[in-house]
C-alpha positions in Angstrom: 116.0 117.0 92.6 115.0 115.8 89.2 114.7 112.1 88.1 113.7 111.0 84.6 112.6 114.6 83.9 110.3 114.7 86.8 110.8 116.8 89.9 111.2 114.5 93.0 110.4 115.8 96.4 112.0 114.3 99.6 109.4 113.8 102.3 109.8 112.4 105.8 108.3 108.9 106.3 108.4 105.7 108.3 108.4 102.3 106.7 107.2 99.3 108.7 108.2 95.7 107.8 108.3 92.4 109.8 112.1 92.7 109.9 112.6 96.4 111.0 111.2 100.0 111.2 112.9 102.5 109.0 112.7 106.3 109.5 114.0 108.5 106.7 113.2 110.4 103.5 110.9 109.0 100.8 111.4 110.5 97.4 108.1 111.1 95.6 107.8 112.4 92.1 105.7 115.6 92.1 102.0 115.0 92.1 102.4 111.3 92.8 101.0 109.8 96.1 102.8 107.3 98.3 100.3 104.5 97.3 100.8 105.2 93.6 104.6 105.2 93.9 104.5 101.9 95.8 102.2 100.3 93.2 104.5 101.2 90.3 106.1 98.0 88.9 109.2 99.5 87.4 111.1 99.1 90.7 110.6 96.2 93.1 112.0 98.3 96.0 111.3 101.7 97.7 114.4 103.9 97.9 114.8 105.7 101.3 117.6 108.1 102.2 119.0 109.4 105.5 117.7 106.3 107.3 117.6 105.3 110.9 116.9 101.6 111.2 115.1 100.3 114.3 114.1 96.8 115.5 110.7 95.7 114.2 107.8 97.1 116.0 105.0 99.6 115.7 105.4 102.0 118.6 106.4 105.6 118.0 108.8 106.9 119.1 110.9 103.8 119.0 112.2 102.4 122.3 115.5 103.9 123.3 117.4 100.6 122.7 115.7 99.7 119.4 118.2 101.6 117.1 120.2 99.1 114.9 122.1 101.5 112.7 122.0 104.6 110.4 122.7 104.6 106.7 122.5 107.2 103.9 120.5 104.8 101.6 118.3 101.8 101.9 116.3 99.9 99.2 113.3 98.3 100.9 111.7 95.5 98.9 108.1 96.5 98.4 106.8 93.1 99.0 108.2 93.3 102.6 106.5 96.5 103.4 103.6 96.3 105.8 102.7 99.9 105.9 104.1 103.4 105.4 103.5 106.6 107.4 104.3 109.7 105.5 104.7 110.9 102.0 101.6 112.2 100.3 98.0 110.8 99.9 96.3 110.4 96.6 94.7 113.5 95.2 91.0 114.1 96.2 90.0 113.6 92.6 90.9 109.9 93.0 87.9 109.6 95.4 85.3 110.9 93.0 82.2 108.5 93.1 83.7 106.6 96.0 82.5 106.4 99.6 84.4 106.0 102.8 84.3 102.6 104.6 85.7 102.1 108.1 88.0 99.1 108.0 90.3 97.3 110.4 93.7 96.0 109.0 95.0 93.3 111.3 98.6 92.5 112.1 100.3 90.1 114.5 100.1 92.3 117.6 98.4 95.6 116.6 95.6 96.9 114.4 95.3 99.8 111.9 91.9 101.3 111.4 90.7 104.1 109.2 88.7 105.0 106.1 89.2 103.2 102.8 87.5 104.8 99.7 85.7 102.3 97.5 82.8 102.3 95.1 79.3 102.8 96.5 77.5 99.5 97.2 80.7 97.5 96.7 81.6 94.9 99.3 85.0 95.2 100.9 85.8 91.6 99.7 85.0 92.6 96.1 87.2 95.7 96.4 90.1 93.7 97.8 89.7 91.2 94.9 90.1 94.0 92.4 93.1 95.7 94.0 95.0 92.8 95.5 97.1 91.9 92.5 97.7 95.2 90.7 97.3 97.8 93.5 97.9 96.2 96.9 99.1 99.6 98.4 96.1 101.6 99.5 95.7 104.8 101.5 93.9 104.5 104.8 92.6 107.9 106.0 92.1 109.1 109.6 94.3 106.1 110.5 94.8 105.0 114.1 97.2 102.4 115.4 95.4 100.3 118.1 96.6 97.9 120.7 94.3 94.9 121.0 93.5 93.4 124.4 92.0 90.0 125.1 88.2 90.1 125.9 88.0 93.8 125.0 85.7 95.0 122.1 87.4 96.6 119.0 86.1 100.0 119.8 87.8 99.9 123.2 91.3 99.0 122.0 93.9 101.5 123.2 94.8 104.1 120.6 98.6 104.5 120.3 98.9 106.8 117.3 96.8 109.0 115.0 97.7 109.8 111.4 96.0 111.8 108.7 96.7 108.9 106.4 98.9 105.8 106.1 99.6 103.6 103.1 98.9 99.9 103.8 100.1 96.9 101.8 96.9 94.8 101.8 98.9 91.7 100.7 100.8 91.8 104.0 97.9 92.3 106.3 96.8 89.4 108.5 93.2 90.3 107.7 91.0 93.2 106.5 87.4 93.7 107.5 84.8 96.4 107.5 83.3 97.5 110.8 79.7 96.5 111.4 77.8 99.2 113.0 75.3 98.9 115.9 72.0 97.3 115.1 70.0 99.3 112.5 73.0 101.1 111.1 74.8 100.1 107.9 78.5 99.6 107.4 79.0 102.9 105.5 80.2 105.9 107.4 77.7 108.7 108.0 78.9 112.2 106.8 81.3 113.7 109.3 82.2 110.4 111.2 85.9 109.8 111.9 
């Protein structure tokens, strides 16, 4: 498929919002990652085709009674998107001179954790300040979906899903924080961790 002179590649994906979960095909221009597509301002929505729409939630696969309907096309307002699984991550060249930070992205009843690539010696709060307005969609690598439990430390939350990467909308997160390491270790990841 070609759109505006650019080859567009359909890729399976899942879109999570507070209103529903949508499984379908994302249509990414060649050489464009999911985060970059979502950060483009020319369209305020994400087009998805061959959609299966489920009740809001985060578990995969969806519960058997969660299916609402199927449709050939849906336009999902970008500002409603919490996170997206699927599509394509940014090219490795986008990570030049950046380092991985382990972060937790908090939602109402679950947590996403993974690596966010930011400039060395940059605080996560400063990074968020620079991307929040213009580039709220960011790739989270080595992502895990966690189920929090009362009186249980973060590192012992149940892991429900693993993903090579997901794209998170930082504006929709309940909170984002870096993971403090055990005493004597910094907050940066050592080579080969996660």
